C-alpha positions in Angstrom: -8.8 -18.0 29.7 -5.1 -17.2 30.0 -3.9 -14.4 27.9 -0.3 -13.3 27.7 0.8 -10.4 25.6 4.1 -8.7 24.8 4.0 -5.1 23.5 6.4 -3.2 21.4 9.9 -2.7 22.8 11.4 -6.2 22.5 14.8 -6.4 24.1 17.5 -8.0 22.1 15.5 -8.5 19.0 17.4 -8.5 15.7 15.9 -6.2 13.2 15.2 -7.6 9.8 15.8 -5.4 6.8 18.5 -3.5 5.1 21.2 -1.9 7.2 21.4 1.8 6.6 24.6 3.4 5.4 24.8 6.2 7.9 27.5 8.3 9.7 28.7 8.6 12.3 26.6 5.8 13.9 27.1 2.8 11.7 24.2 0.6 12.8 20.8 -0.2 11.5 18.1 2.2 12.5 16.1 1.0 15.5 18.9 -1.3 16.6 20.6 1.3 18.8 19.3 3.7 21.5 19.3 7.4 20.8 22.8 8.8 21.3 22.9 11.8 23.6 25.9 13.3 21.7 24.7 12.7 18.2 23.8 15.9 16.4 23.7 14.9 12.8 22.4 12.3 10.4 24.2 11.5 7.1 22.7 9.2 4.5 24.0 9.6 1.0 23.3 7.6 -2.0 26.1 6.8 -4.3 26.5 9.4 -7.0 25.3 8.3 -10.4 27.8 9.0 -13.2 26.1 8.3 -16.5 27.9 10.4 -19.2 25.9 10.9 -22.4 22.8 9.3 -20.9 20.5 11.1 -23.3 22.5 9.8 -26.3 22.5 6.3 -24.9 18.7 6.3 -24.4 18.2 7.6 -28.0 20.4 4.8 -29.3 18.5 2.2 -27.3 15.1 3.5 -28.6 16.5 3.3 -32.1 17.6 -0.3 -31.5 13.9 -1.2 -30.7 13.3 -1.0 -34.5 16.1 -3.6 -35.2 15.3 -6.7 -37.2 17.3 -8.8 -34.7 15.4 -10.0 -31.6 18.5 -10.0 -29.4 19.2 -6.3 -30.3 15.7 -5.3 -29.4 15.8 -7.3 -26.1 19.1 -5.8 -25.1 17.8 -2.2 -25.8 14.6 -2.8 -23.9 16.4 -4.1 -20.8 18.7 -1.0 -20.8 15.8 1.3 -21.2 14.0 -0.3 -18.2 17.2 0.0 -16.2 17.5 3.7 -17.1 14.2 4.2 -15.3 12.5 7.6 -15.1 15.2 9.2 -17.2 14.0 7.2 -20.2 10.3 8.0 -19.8 10.0 11.3 -21.7 11.8 9.9 -24.8 9.8 6.6 -24.6 6.5 8.5 -24.3 7.3 10.6 -27.4 8.3 7.6 -29.4 5.2 5.7 -28.5 3.1 8.1 -30.6 5.2 7.9 -33.7 6.3 4.3 -33.7 5.8 2.8 -37.1 5.3 -0.9 -36.3 3.1 -2.7 -33.7 6.3 -4.5 -32.4 8.0 -1.2 -31.5 4.8 0.1 -29.8 4.6 -3.1 -27.8 8.2 -2.9 -26.8 7.9 0.7 -25.7 4.7 0.1 -23.8 6.3 -2.9 -22.0 9.3 -0.7 -21.0 7.1 2.1 -19.7 5.0 -0.3 -17.7 8.1 -2.0 -16.2 9.4 1.4 -15.2 6.1 2.3 -13.6 6.1 -1.0 -11.7 9.7 -0.4 -10.5 8.7 3.2 -9.3 5.6 1.9 -7.5 7.6 -0.8 -5.7 10.6 1.4 -4.8 8.7 4.2 -3.3 10.0 7.8 -2.9 13.7 8.7 -2.4 14.0 11.7 -0.2 16.7 14.4 0.0 17.2 17.0 2.7 20.2 19.1 3.8 19.7 21.3 6.9 21.7 22.5 9.8 20.4 22.5 13.3 16.7 22.2 12.3 14.0 21.3 14.8 13.1 17.6 14.7 9.4 18.1 13.8 10.4 20.3 10.8 12.8 17.7 9.6 10.1 15.0 9.7 7.6 17.3 8.1 9.9 18.1 5.2 10.8 14.4 4.7 7.1 13.5 4.6 6.2 16.3 2.2 8.5 14.7 -0.4 6.7 11.4 0.0 3.3 13.1 -0.3 2.3 12.4 3.3 1.0 15.0 5.8 2.7 14.6 9.2 0.9 15.3 12.5 2.7 15.3 15.9 1.7 14.6 19.5 1.9 17.7 21.7 5.1 16.5 23.3 6.8 16.3 19.9 5.4 19.7 18.8 7.1 21.3 21.8 10.4 19.4 21.2 13.2 21.9 20.9 15.9 19.4 19.9 17.7 20.3 16.7 19.6 18.1 14.3 21.8 18.6 11.3 20.7 16.4 8.4 22.4 15.5 5.1 20.3 13.0 3.2 20.4 12.4 -0.5 18.1 10.1 -2.5 17.5 7.6 0.3 14.4 5.4 0.8 11.7 7.2 2.7 11.0 4.6 5.5 14.7 4.1 6.0 15.2 7.8 6.7 12.3 7.8 9.2 13.8 4.7 10.9 17.2 6.5 11.2 15.5 9.6 12.7 13.6 7.3 15.2 16.9 5.7 16.3 18.4 9.2 17.0 15.3 11.0 18.5 12.9 8.2 19.7 10.2 9.8 17.5 8.5 7.6 14.9 5.1 6.9 13.2 2.3 5.6 15.4 -0.7 3.4 14.7 -3.0 6.4 15.3 -5.2 7.6 12.5 -6.0 4.2 11.0 -9.5 4.0 9.5 -9.6 7.5 8.1 -7.9 7.7 4.7 -7.7 11.5 4.9 -5.9 11.7 8.3 -2.2 12.5 8.4 0.4 10.1 9.6 0.9 10.5 13.3 4.3 10.8 15.0 5.1 10.5 18.6 7.4 8.9 21.2 7.2 5.1 21.7 6.0 4.7 18.1 6.2 1.8 15.7 9.9 2.2 15.1 10.7 2.2 18.8 14.1 0.7 19.9 14.1 -3.0 19.6 10.9 -3.4 17.6 11.1 -5.8 14.7 10.9 -3.7 11.6 11.4 -4.6 7.9 11.5 -2.0 5.2 11.3 -2.7 1.4 10.7 0.2 -0.9 7.2 1.6 -0.4 6.3 -0.6 2.7 7.5 -0.8 6.2 6.4 -3.9 8.1 6.4 -3.9 11.9 5.7 -6.7 14.4 3.7 -4.7 16.9 2.9 -7.5 19.5 2.5 -11.2 20.1 -0.4 -12.7 22.1 -0.9 -16.2 23.5 -4.6 -17.2 23.6 -5.8 -20.3 25.5 -9.5 -20.7 25.6 -12.2 -23.3 26.2 -15.7 -23.2 24.8 -18.8 -24.9 26.3 -21.6 -26.3 24.2 -25.1 -27.1 25.4 -24.4 -30.8 25.9 -20.7 -31.2 26.0 -17.5 -29.4 26.7 -15.5 -28.7 23.5 -11.7 -29.2 23.3 -9.5 -26.2 24.3 -8.3 -23.8 21.6 -4.8 -22.4 21.7 -3.1 -20.0 19.3 -0.3 -17.5 19.0 -1.5 -14.3 17.4 1.0 -12.0 15.7 -0.2 -8.4 15.4 1.6 -6.6 12.6 1.3 -3.1 11.1 2.0 -2.4 7.4 2.9 1.2 6.7 2.3 2.1 3.0 3.7 5.1 1.3 0.7 6.2 -0.9 0.8 7.9 -4.3 -2.0 10.3 -5.0 -2.2 9.3 -8.7 -2.5 5.7 -7.8 -4.9 3.6 -5.8 -4.5 0.6 -3.6 -7.1 -2.0 -4.4 -6.1 -4.5 -1.8 -3.3 -5.1 0.7 -2.8 -8.3 2.7 -0.1 -10.0 4.7 0.8 -13.7 4.7 3.1 -15.7 7.0 4.3 -18.7 5.1 7.0 -20.0 7.5 7.3 -19.7 11.3 9.6 -21.9 13.5 10.2 -21.5 17.2 13.6 -22.0 18.9 12.7 -25.6 19.7 12.3 -26.4 16.0 8.5 -26.6 16.1 6.8 -25.5 12.9 4.1 -22.9 13.8 3.0 -22.4 10.2 4.1 -23.9 6.9 4.2 -22.9 3.3 1.6 -25.7 2.6 -0.9 -24.0 4.9 0.1 -20.3 5.3 -1.7 -17.9 7.6 -3.1 -14.8 6.0 -4.5 -11.6 7.3 -7.6 -9.9 6.0 -7.3 -7.8 2.9 -8.5 -4.2 2.6 -9.9 -2.2 -0.3 -9.0 1.4 0.1 -11.8 4.1 -0.2 -9.3 6.9 -0.6 -5.9 7.5 -2.1 -4.0 8.2 1.0 -4.4 5.3 3.3 -1.0 4.5 4.9 -1.5 2.4 8.1 -2.8 -1.2 7.7 -3.0 -3.2 11.0 -3.4 -7.0 10.6 -3.5 -10.0 12.9 -2.2 -13.4 11.8 -2.7 -16.7 13.7 0.1 -19.2 14.3 0.3 -22.6 16.0 0.9 -23.0 19.7 4.7 -22.8 20.5 6.7 -25.5 22.2 6.7 -25.3 26.1 9.7 -23.3 27.1 10.2 -21.7 23.7 11.6 -18.2 24.0 11.5 -16.8 20.5 10.1 -17.3 17.0 13.4 -18.1 15.4 12.2 -17.4 11.9 9.0 -15.5 10.8 8.8 -15.3 7.1 6.1 -14.2 4.6 5.1 -11.5 2.2 2.8 -8.5 1.8 0.8 -8.5 -1.4 -0.5 -5.2 -2.9 -2.7 -4.8 -5.9 -2.6 -1.2 -7.0 -3.3 1.0 -10.0 -0.7 2.5 -12.3 -2.3 5.6 -13.6 -6.0 6.5 -14.2 -8.5 6.9 -17.0 -11.7 9.0 -16.7 -14.9 8.1 -18.6 -18.0 10.2 -19.0 -21.6 9.0 -19.3 -23.9 11.7 -20.8 -27.1 9.9 -21.5 -28.3 8.9 -18.1 -31.8 10.2 -18.8 -32.3 7.5 -21.5 -32.1 4.7 -19.0 -29.9 2.8 -21.5 -26.4 4.2 -20.6 -23.7 1.6 -21.0 -20.0 1.7 -20.4 -17.2 -0.9 -20.9 -14.4 -0.7 -18.3 -11.8 -3.4 -18.7 -13.6 -6.7 -18.3 -16.7 -5.0 -16.7 -19.9 -3.7 -18.3 -21.6 -0.9 -16.4 -25.3 -0.4 -17.0 -27.1 2.7 -15.6 -30.9 2.8 -15.1 -33.0 5.9 -15.6 -32.9 8.3 -12.6 -36.0 8.1 -10.5 -37.3 10.7 -8.0 -37.7 9.5 -4.4 -38.4 11.2 -1.1 -35.8 13.9 -0.9 -33.3 12.3 -3.3 -32.9 10.7 -6.7 -32.1 7.0 -7.2 -30.0 5.7 -10.0 -29.8 1.9 -10.7 -26.4 0.5 -11.5 -25.4 -3.0 -12.5 -21.8 -4.3 -13.0 -21.4 -7.4 -15.1 -18.1 -9.1 -14.9 -16.4 -12.5 -15.0 -16.8 -14.4 -11.8 -13.1 -14.6 -11.2 -12.5 -10.9 -11.8 -10.5 -9.3 -8.9 -11.0 -5.9 -10.6 -14.8 -6.1 -10.5 -14.8 -7.0 -6.8 -12.4 -4.1 -5.9 -14.3 -1.7 -8.2 -17.5 -2.6 -6.4 -15.9 -1.7 -3.0 -14.8 1.6 -4.5 -18.4 2.3 -5.6 -19.4 1.8 -2.0 -16.7 4.3 -1.0 -18.2 7.0 -3.2 -15.0 7.9 -5.0 -15.1 5.9 -8.2 -18.3 7.4 -9.6 -19.4 11.0 -9.4 -22.7 12.4 -10.7 -23.6 15.9 -11.9 -26.7 17.8 -12.9 -27.2 19.2 -16.4 -25.7 22.5 -15.1 -22.6 20.6 -14.0 -23.4 20.9 -10.3 -21.7 18.0 -8.3 -24.2 15.7 -6.5 -23.7 14.1 -3.2 -24.0 10.4 -2.6 -26.4 10.2 0.3 -28.4 7.7 2.3 -27.2 5.0 4.7 -24.3 3.9 2.5 -24.8 3.7 -1.2 -26.8 0.5 -1.7 -30.5 0.1 -1.4 -32.3 -1.3 1.5 -32.3 -4.7 -0.1 -28.5 -4.6 -0.2 -26.1 -5.8 -2.8 -27.5 -8.6 -5.0 -24.9 -10.9 -6.6 -26.5 -13.3 -9.1 -25.4 -15.5 -12.0 -25.9 -13.8 -15.4 -24.5 -16.7 -17.4 -21.9 -19.3 -16.9 -18.8 -17.8 -15.4 -20.3 -14.3 -15.1 -21.8 -12.3 -12.2 -23.9 -9.1 -12.0 -23.8 -6.7 -9.0 -26.9 -4.5 -8.6 -26.8 -1.2 -6.8 -29.3 1.6 -6.1 -27.3 4.8 -5.7 -28.9 7.6 -3.6 -28.1 11.1 -4.9 -29.0 14.5 -3.3 -28.6 18.0 -4.6 -30.5 17.8 -8.0 -31.4 15.6 -10.9 -28.5 13.5 -12.2 -27.7 14.0 -15.9 -24.1 12.9 -16.3 -21.6 10.7 -14.5 -17.8 10.5 -14.4 -16.2 7.2 -13.8 -12.6 6.9 -12.6 -10.9 3.7 -13.5 -7.4 2.4 -13.5 -5.2 2.3 -16.6 -3.0 -0.6 -15.5 -3.0 -2.9 -12.4 0.2 -3.9 -10.7 0.4 -6.9 -8.4 3.4 -6.2 -6.1 4.9 -8.7 -3.6 7.1 -7.6 -0.7 8.8 -10.6 1.0 9.8 -10.1 4.6 11.7 -12.1 7.2 12.1 -11.5 11.0 14.4 -13.5 13.3 14.3 -14.1 17.0 11.0 -12.4 17.8 10.3 -12.9 21.6 7.4 -15.1 22.5 5.4 -14.0 25.6 5.9 -16.2 28.6 
């Protein structure tokens, strides 16, 4: 088997993504080597001059009660464009709206603002003179709700920078810092949702690495690998298998009040420099999807298979696709108080949760749980994965003592049973093992709204291993 690989550090690769408005080095982050004389980073958003904004918002909210559809539509669009500034007034009005139409328009505007915030990600601000690089990164990450951890070499870095950043996208600021200092996020820490984001030299934003940033995500082409293999069967030799594997890393900026249900990457178009189509929109190539078991997962590696490139091809001329994220917008908490009856039921969205009576076992208590849902429900599938993670449902004793979910995982020895309940519906059965006392109540955490976000990306001239 012949395996060729190319790691990060592509030379001459054009970075995809938005050029950063920075001074004095007017180039996209990651596209230029660290400048030995550069001592400052300046990234300033354009000032927002909106005189009488509160009065305008009040007028638009008033217009939502208009009898004219065009007036209401105009007001709703302006309220959504106003963003977070309109949220307090919209929330207050939601509780006193006199007609269902106004309530619907206000709820639609609030949801649209939430979706825009979720997609945009945090905007960070920092002004400091001659501050150590680790302190700069740490303060930037704090504003995004991320804990930063550094390799020893970075912790002992004495280089200082002056920074003047105002309301700039989080990942773009980190890319700019990486271009100046060579220090950027690494792949370390994947798999543990509670681990901090690691920073070190030769990280994911290293010079020349293809990086694309869009709001809450940063997408990095980490490496390309050519695989050429031949398999042997008992009676005959099978035909050889050849593929080009693209290893990507998706960095996600988490929100502690929200939850990622799934994240996946899809390549829908890839063409080499000899015009050979390596993947098409008709048959896209998709990575696996993950369901998060915590609220702070931020590193998602994925591998996507493409076709074999033309002999002599040097680069993937166009690599295009998207990252899909299904996430919650806010949370609701439900309480189940009658576990001892064995007939506790709870309706969550399109799911019906049924709890069995707690039963004493050797050293623990067992509680049966069934989840009935439509067969096509994405929510039920993601919710089941969260049950396995032990974060969605929490049990307590009659004296309010929190119980631990124990055992080898959360499902019984027989495993998860998925069976038809009636046409178009499924039931998932669990046996939850609890230690620390007799369960009396349960708290179920469930999303308020789901957002399906799509982040298109495009890379150009990604080198193919030779």
